[in-house]
N, C-alpha and C positions, 0 to 999 in steps of 0.2 A: 624348967621342969622336964624331966626325961619322959620319953614316950613309953607306952606299955610295950614290953617285949616278951611277955609270957602269953601263950595261947589261952590258958585257962582264964587269965585276967581279961584278955581281949574278948573272950566269949561272954564273960559276965557283963562287960561294958556293952556289948552288942545287944544282949538280952534286955538290959536296963533301958537302952535307947529305944529298942523296938517296943518295949512296954510303955514308955512315955508317949511314943507316937500313938499307940493303940488307945491309951487312956485319954489323952487330950484331943483326940480327933475322931471320936466315936461317930459323930454325925457325918463327917466327911467319908469315913470308911463305909458306913451303911449306904450312903448315897452313891458312892463310887462302885460298890459291889452291885447294888441294884441296877445301876445304869451302865455297868461294864466300863467304868471310867476311873477305877481306883487310883491308878498311877497319876492321872491328870489331877484328881482331887487332892492328892498328897504331894504333888510335885515340889512345892516350896519346902514342906516339912522334910521330905526325903533328901532334897539338895542340902538343906541345913544340917541334917543328920550325917550325911556323907562327909561334909566339910569338917564337922566336929570329929568324926571317926578318923579321918585322915590326919587331923592335928594331934590326936591323942594316942594313936597306935603306930607302932614302928612300921616303916615302909615295907619291910620284909613280910610282916604278917598281912598287911593290906594287900600286897601283891600276890601272896601265895595262898590265901584262904578266902572263903566266902562267908565268913562268920556273921557279918552284918546282914547279908542277904538271907542267910539261913534263919537267923533270929527273926527277921521281919516276916518271912513266910510262916515260920512256926507260930509266932505270937499273933500277928495280925490276921493271917488267913485262918490259922487254927482256932483262934478265939472268935472268929466270925462265921463259923460253919452254919450257924442258925439263920443267917441272912439269905433271903432268896436272891438268886442271881441268874441272869440269862445264860451264863456259861455252864450252869450245873445241869 
């Protein structure tokens, strides 16, 4: 199977992956934000997501964009604005 070489398709995949992380890890996200440990809480999920991203998206898009990181910030942080955090 060929890798995704279209930025719009890669962006859709990134948003879908970030949405999955947000949906299936709500407790980890809440705990991580409340304790200022979000990345530690999601470490395994993020590592798995990054590996999947790298396997499905062309090396050029991976190297030249931050689509996955942007989707994560937009969806996970944006959807968690209601959670109290010591960094706010």
